[in-house]
N, C-alpha and C positions, 0 to 999 in steps of 0.2 A: 946882033944877038948873042955872040958870045960875051960880050960886056955885061949884058944884062944876066945871063946864066952865072957869070963869075961874081957879079953883084949880090945875086940873092944867095948863091953858094956863101959868100963872105958874111952877109947878113945872118944867114943860119948857124955859122959856125959862133959868130959872136954872141947869139941869143943863147945858145946851149952853153956857152963858156960862161956867161954871165949867171945862168940858172944854176949851174953847178957850183960856181963860187959862192952865190948867196946861200944854197943849201949847206955848203960845208962850213960857212960862217955861222949858221944857226946851230949846227951840230957842235961845232967849237964852243959857241957860246953856252950852250946848256951843258957840255960837259964840264965847263970851268966853273960853273955853279954848283956848289956842293947840295946834295940833295940830304933832307933830314927826314926821318922817321919820328912819330910822336907816340910816345909811351906815357900813360897816366894811371897812377897807382898799380904799376906793373903789368898794366894791358895795353897792348899796341891799339891805338885810335885808327880805325879804318877810316879813310876818306872816300868820298864818292867821286871825285873828280881829281885829276892829278894837280889842278890849280888850287886845291885846298891844303897841299902840302905846306909844312913849314918852310921858310926859305930864310936866306941870309941877306942882310942889307947894312952896308956899313959897319960890318963886324957884329951886329946884333941880329939874332935869330928871331923871326916873327911866326908866331902860330895862329891857327885860325881860332878866333875868340868862342863862337858858339860852340864848336865841336870839343875844345879843351874843357871849356866852363861846365858843360852839361856833363862831360866824362867825369868831372871832379863831382858832380851832384848839385852844382849851382843852377840857379833860375836865370835865364837871360831873357830880357824884355826890351822892345824898342820903345822910346819916349818920342812920340811924333813931333809934339810940340817943340821939343828941344833939338830934333834931329840927333839924338843921342842914344847910346845903349846903357842899360843898368844890368849889371851881374850882381846877384844876391846870395849869400850863404845865410846861415842860421844867425850869425851874430853881425855881420856887416854887409854894406852894399858899396858898389863903386859904379859911377858914371863916366863914360868916356864919349868922345866924338872924333869922327873921322877927321884927321888931319891935325889933332891936337896932340901934344906932348903931356897934358895934364890929366891925372886919374884922380878923381875926388871921391875920397872914400869917407863914409860915414857908418857910426855904429858904435856899440858899446858892450863890454863884456864885464859884466857886474860894475865894478867901480873903475875899470880902466877905459878910457875914452879913446876910441879906435877912429876918431874924425881927424883926417889929414889931408893934404894934397900931396901926390907923389909925380915926381917929374919922371917921364919915361924917356928912355935914352933915343927913341926915334918916334915919330908920330903914329898914331893909329892909322891904318891904311885899309882902304877897300879896294879890292880887285876881283872883278868878274863876279860881283855880288857878295863876295866872302870878305869879312872884316879880320883884320890881322892885328894882333897886339905883340910887343916884345914878350918873350918868354918869362922875363922877370916881373911882368905885370902880376903874375899869380903869387910871386913871394909874399906880398903883404896879407893875402889870404892865410897865411901860415903854411904855405907849401914849400918843399924843397925843389928847386929847380936845377937840373944839371944838363949841361950841353956838352956831349962828348962823342967823339967818333960818329958824326953822322946822326946822333940820336937826341931827341929832345925829351927828358924824363921829368916829369911833374909828378910828385907824390906829397900826399898829405903828411905833415909832421904829426907823429904820435907822441905822446909822453904820458907817462903815468907817475901816480904818486904813491910811494911805498912806505 
């Protein structure tokens, strides 16, 4: 009887210790992953769920595609036949696919051909129903992208002729 009680007590101690260790490992992993906020044209983009926050992978910060593009005023649509996403502004569009490092831009600005393939530093990724692209994805749309001190800032570049 004593052996059974000692065995059950030891089993409880091991179970509790294992649960505490696993919990501490999760907290440690979360603490080591830098968190980023997202600012578009000077306004903070509010996300509905924590998993929609920008995150870093292999030194590249990824941002949620739809939330970022729509904050910039772009149209986002799903191309079911190609299982791809199209992002459009008034002069160009781009098509990307999950898992690909290619972004295919098409467009024209008067006599300037904007059609080109852009190699992304990391693949387009889907996590929990949210598609992410490297923040630099928005640079060919003539945006300034700055990643600094836990913030991703994407702003339309403005120029004027005087």
